[in-house]
C-alpha positions, -999 to +999 in steps of 0.1 A: +000+000+000+014+034-009+009+065+012-019+080-008-039+048-006-034+046+032-046+081+037-077+075+015-085+042+033-084+060+067-105+089+054-131+064+041-132+046+075-137+079+093-165+091+070-182+058+074-183+063+112-189+101+113-221+114+129-246+127+103-242+164+113-205+162+106-211+155+069-229+188+060-205+214+044-214+242+068-209+221+099-178+205+085-162+239+079-170+250+115-156+218+129-124+222+110-121+258+123-129+249+159-108+218+160-076+233+148-053+231+178-081+233+204-089+211+234-121+203+252-122+202+290-139+170+299-147+157+334-128+125+342-153+111+367-130+119+396-146+149+413-142+180+392-109+170+376-109+176+339-086+163+311-080+185+281-087+164+251-076+174+215-107+184+195-110+164+163-148+161+160-160+126+169-130+105+180-130+073+160-093+063+159-060+068+176-028+063+157+009+054+162+034+057+134+067+039+133+096+038+108+096+000+112+077-028+129+092-038+162+083-072+177+073-069+204+063-032+204+071-023+241+072+009+261+107+022+267+107+012+303+106-025+294+128-026+263+158-049+266+141-070+293+152-050+323+152-065+358+127-053+384+155-033+401+164-016+369+127-007+364+127+007+399+156+030+392+137+045+362+107+049+385+129+070+409+137+092+379+100+096+373+095+107+409+122+133+405+104+144+373+071+147+392+088+170+417+102+191+388+067+195+374+053+206+408+078+234+409+066+249+376+043+280+382+019+272+354+013+237+367+009+250+402-011+282+396-031+274+364-035+236+359-040+226+395-061+257+402-086+248+375-084+210+382-069+203+348-053+168+348-014+169+348-003+136+332+031+132+348+041+099+332+027+110+298+048+142+300+078+121+311+074+100+280+073+130+257+104+144+273+127+114+271+123+095+303+117+057+302+081+050+310+054+024+307+036+045+280+035+042+243+027+075+225-005+076+205-021+105+187-056+115+174-040+130+143-032+109+113-009+136+100+012+136+132+014+097+132+026+098+096+053+123+104+067+100+131+065+071+107+082+088+078+107+112+095+135+094+114+148+106+148+184+119+150+194+111+185+228+128+182+212+162+176+179+155+193+158+163+163+139+147+134+150+146+098+137+133+065+149+105+041+170+119+012+187+088-002+164+086-033+150+052-022+115+041-015+109+034+022+084+013+043+068+022+076+039+010+097+008+027+111-011+013+141-048+021+144-066+019+178-103+020+184-105+040+217-137+021+229-117-012+226-090+001+250-062-022+236-084-053+234-101-070+204-136-064+219-151-032+235-153-024+271-189-024+285-184-016+322-193+021+316-163+035+334-132+028+313-134+050+282-101+069+280-096+060+316-081+025+313-050+014+293-056+043+269-056+078+284-055+113+270-024+134+276-037+163+255-029+199+265-004+203+293+017+231+308+044+222+282+034+224+246+049+192+231+021+168+240-006+192+229+011+199+195+012+161+190-025+157+200-011+131+224-026+101+241-009+074+260-012+036+259-002+023+294+011-012+295+026-035+322+057-056+315+035-086+307+011-067+284+012-063+247+001-037+222-031-049+205-041-029+175-047-029+138-017-023+116-011-011+080+022-014+062+028+013+036+056+027+013+065+063+007+091+083-012+118+107+000+097+135-014+068+125+008+091+122+038+104+158+032+069+171+026+058+159+061+090+172+076+083+207+062+046+205+071+056+205+108+082+233+106+111+210+100+099+189+129+101+218+154+063+221+153+060+188+171+094+183+188+091+216+207+121+228+227+112+245+259+123+251+295+116+214+304+139+198+279+173+202+295+161+195+330+144+163+318+176+152+301+195+157+333+170+135+351+174+107+326+211+105+336+207+110+373+224+083+394+224+098+429+190+099+447+178+110+481+164+085+506+132+105+504+129+099+467+137+062+473+109+059+499+083+077+478+091+055+448+090+024+470+056+034+482+042+040+447+061+013+427+072-014+451+086-043+431+071-077+440+093-097+464+114-069+477+116-052+510+131-018+513+164-030+527+167-058+501+161-033+473+187-009+485+213-038+485+204-048+449+206-013+433+228-014+402+264-002+402+267+035+401+232+041+417+237+057+451+214+069+479+222+099+501+204+116+529+202+149+511+202+154+473+189+186+458+158+180+436+159+191+400+135+221+401+128+254+385+148+281+403+132+313+417+147+332+388+134+307+362+099+308+378+099+346+376+108+344+339+081+318+332+054+338+349+064+369+329+062+351+296+029+335+307+013+368+317+026+386+286+013+362+260+014+325+266-014+324+292-039+341+269-028+320+240-032+287+258-065+297+275-080+306+241-075+270+230-094+254+259-131+249+251-161+235+269-193+221+255-223+229+277-252+205+276-288+202+289-310+173+300-343+170+282-372+145+281-372+137+244-395+148+216-432+150+210-454+156+180-467+191+176-500+203+160-483+211+127-471+175+124-435+183+133-416+170+163-403+194+190-380+189+220-396+190+254-385+192+290-352+211+286-336+216+320-304+215+341-276+231+323-242+214+327-209+232+321-188+203+309-192+170+292-178+138+308-158+108+297-189+088+305-209+107+280-183+103+253-182+066+260-220+064+255-216+081+221-188+057+212-210+027+221-238+039+199-214+045+170-199+010+175-234-006+170-236+010+136-200+002+126-186-026+147-158-037+124-121-027+125-105-006+097-107-023+063-075-040+051-056-038+083-038-066+101-046-074+138-015-074+159-010-089+194+027-097+195+028-116+227-006-133+223-018-117+256-053-131+262-082-108+262-094-099+297-130-092+287-159-114+282-175-115+247-207-097+242-239-117+242-270-107+223-292-090+249-328-099+254-355-072+257-349-067+295-311-059+291-313-028+269-305+005+286-321+037+274-295+065+269-309+097+285-317+124+260-296+156+261-289+187+241-253+198+238-233+225+222-220+210+190-189+231+186-180+245+221-163+278+229-134+291+250-145+301+285-115+312+305-111+349+311-080+369+320-089+365+356-088+327+352-054+324+335-034+353+350-008+341+376 
């Protein structure tokens, strides 16, 4: 399959699944305008915590592009079959990274203030730490960039193929409602809150620019997805490289990059970091004392080790940049979609139907509502993408029971609601100023 055929195939699969209103020219134009680099604040189901999900219209697929097929396809934390102790050391680095994030004024005074989810491990993955997360994206274009533009580790940047040859790459396609399984989840609580979670907009721009999601896997779990193999030319590789500002539009360099790099090389940790990591990520069969004795050569523990944090001067500079421009710019990309409960429709005297019983305005949609929509769409189009191979590299068994045809007593009526189809920004200067 060549690149143009792959793009057309995915386009056809999306159109086949789109809601009816997304097909009209006027609505399609508005959606394209509203969805360009914007994010919807969606309730996660944990109090008033909200994740900032990339707006793409109805979410049908998530993608992962790779320059070649790796078997198995594992998160960086588990590549090379590390020992439990080696994994623990990487988890200590993650704890140090978490503390770094907590010292950033935008995290502290904007994200936490508005109860926006800070995906610490998702951010760590995007900034080079070894994690249990595989990067996914809701953008086909972004996935194709990473499939066709190789990474230059020496210069920490992406480049394009220019050897005049034809190249092959792979594209993985995930159905979010399936959550890394061959059949959908039906428990009503797992959509984008199980193995697959949104990273979306964060205080640092790289995940948002990549419309990022994360697939969280344990050491024993496998990626389970549909896969296409495709070929492309050097000209097509360069075109995608240029499309994203020579890669800089996705691989954004900011104040987090150098600090994250230093953490990836850190070998001396405080006992406090060790204890916090042991509490959160205790490896099976290890006591604290046993684990300390088994730490790899070069890894040391000390009573006091300065955390990698943003200094007072750096914090002042970050706040100045935020209040001058960045805060207003980011706030303008955060949307919400209000919705109302209603009792359904009834026939009017003129033979038309009208909506009745509209009440109870709600400020935000929830993951639960998005899951209901996904289930209804799945009923109309239950199959995977046409022509793709199903991949489960380690033959990990499915953890879910297969669906049975329900009898008349097992159907659940989805409550009727009216919602803002497009959404709008809602944060004022008072909300984002720090």
